[in-house]
C-alpha positions in Angstrom: 121.7 112.5 104.4 120.2 114.3 101.4 117.5 112.8 99.1 120.1 112.3 96.3 122.4 110.4 98.7 119.5 108.2 99.9 118.5 107.4 96.3 122.2 106.6 95.4 122.4 104.3 98.4 119.2 102.6 97.6 120.3 102.0 94.0 123.5 100.5 95.1 121.6 98.2 97.5 119.3 97.1 94.7 122.4 96.5 92.4 124.0 94.3 95.1 120.7 92.3 95.5 120.5 91.8 91.7 124.1 90.7 91.6 123.6 88.2 94.3 120.5 86.9 92.5 122.5 86.4 89.3 125.2 84.5 91.3 122.5 82.3 92.8 121.1 81.6 89.3 124.6 80.7 88.2 124.9 78.0 90.9 122.2 76.0 89.2 124.0 75.8 85.8 126.4 73.0 86.7 123.5 70.7 87.6 121.7 71.6 84.4 124.8 70.8 82.3 125.3 67.5 84.1 121.6 66.7 83.5 122.0 67.5 79.8 125.1 65.3 79.6 123.2 62.5 81.2 120.0 62.8 79.1 122.0 63.3 75.8 123.7 59.9 76.1 120.5 58.0 77.0 118.4 57.1 74.1 119.9 59.8 71.8 118.5 62.8 73.6 114.8 63.2 73.5 112.4 65.3 75.6 114.6 65.6 78.7 117.6 66.7 76.7 115.5 69.4 75.0 114.1 70.4 78.4 117.7 70.7 79.8 118.7 72.9 76.8 115.8 75.2 77.3 116.5 75.5 81.1 120.2 76.2 80.4 119.3 79.0 77.9 116.6 80.4 80.2 119.2 80.5 83.0 121.8 82.2 80.9 119.3 84.8 79.7 118.2 85.4 83.3 121.8 85.8 84.5 122.6 88.2 81.7 119.4 90.3 82.4 120.2 90.4 86.1 123.8 91.5 85.5 122.7 94.2 83.1 120.1 95.5 85.5 122.7 95.3 88.3 125.1 97.5 86.3 122.4 100.0 85.5 121.3 100.3 89.1 125.0 100.5 90.3 125.7 103.4 87.9 122.6 105.2 88.9 121.5 108.0 86.5 118.4 110.1 86.1 116.1 107.2 85.2 117.1 105.2 88.3 116.7 108.4 90.4 113.2 108.9 89.1 112.3 105.3 89.7 113.5 105.3 93.3 112.7 108.8 94.4 109.3 110.0 95.6 107.9 112.9 93.7 107.0 116.0 95.7 104.1 116.9 93.5 100.6 115.7 94.3 98.8 114.3 91.3 95.8 116.2 90.1 92.4 114.6 89.8 91.5 113.7 86.2 88.3 115.6 86.4 90.2 118.8 87.1 92.6 118.5 84.1 91.4 120.4 81.1 87.7 120.6 81.8 86.1 124.0 82.2 82.6 124.6 83.2 80.5 126.9 81.0 77.8 128.4 83.1 76.0 130.8 80.9 
């Protein structure tokens, strides 16, 4: 297996993980909607109805972000390859970059 194949496989695994995480987050939405319906009828909304609305919006944003990330990782591309691959170059020490000693 080449390095490119390994990075492609790893990106697909990450994409599936993110997709399953989005599905897991989606399973909480029915309970949030039920809670919102319950709190909206009692005492004309209030704090808990607002809290339920915020939790629903936060859940929808999380699901959308996870699906977008999942799609990006599934497609791969140069950015994902750079993220998941190990560079072969060893980093230079900061003291050696651009400093020259002048011994006169």
